[in-house]
C-alpha positions, 0 to 999 in steps of 0.5 A: 840877118846880122846886127852890130850893135854898139851903146853910144853917147853920139853917132852920125853917118855923112854922106857927100859932106852932108849928115844924113843922119845923127843922134845923141845917148842911144844905139848905132845898129849896123844891120846886114840882111842875108840870102833867105831872111825874111820880114819875120827876122826883121821883126825879131832884130827890131825887138832885140835891139830896143830890148838889149838891157846894155845901158846902166841901171842906178847901181851902175849894172848893165840892166836897161834897155834903149826902151828904159832910156829913152835913147835913139837909134842909128840904122845903117846897112852894112853888107859887110858883116856878111864877109867870108874870111876863109882866104885874105879877100873877104867874099860877100856872097851870102849877103842878100841882093840890094833890092832885098837887103834895101827892103828888109833894112828899111823893115827893120828901122820902121820896126825899132821906130814902131817901138817908140824909138826915134830912129835916124838912118843911113843911105842904103848903097851909099859910101858913107862916113860914120862917126860914133863914141863907143860908150863903155864901150859896148858892142854886141853881135847879133845873128838871127842865125842863132836866135 
């Protein structure tokens, strides 16, 4: 499972001209389920996301987690994180099937919420417009294969 995590001042997802999810300060989490991923990777990823110490403390150091600051998470499915870019046209054959991708994407989102974090979501499989203000900027790549 892969995730691209961005610390944001705000973020939202729009589908068909309607906002489907939005947050203030917190994390925008793009999630890609890979072939062979299980619930265990989802639990690991959710725990990692909520405990990443990428928010500033009183001294200005990145030393506080999403849980510490009481931030929210906007969780968005993004199969393109599975891109294989050997040529000029990316391939996505290592991404999980849509049914399995949706099931485990929802699993990750639920486990983030299970830590007491307010979670908003994109719409799985939809053509989404994502808006964000990346604070820092801070962007972190997570991959359960390298955990």
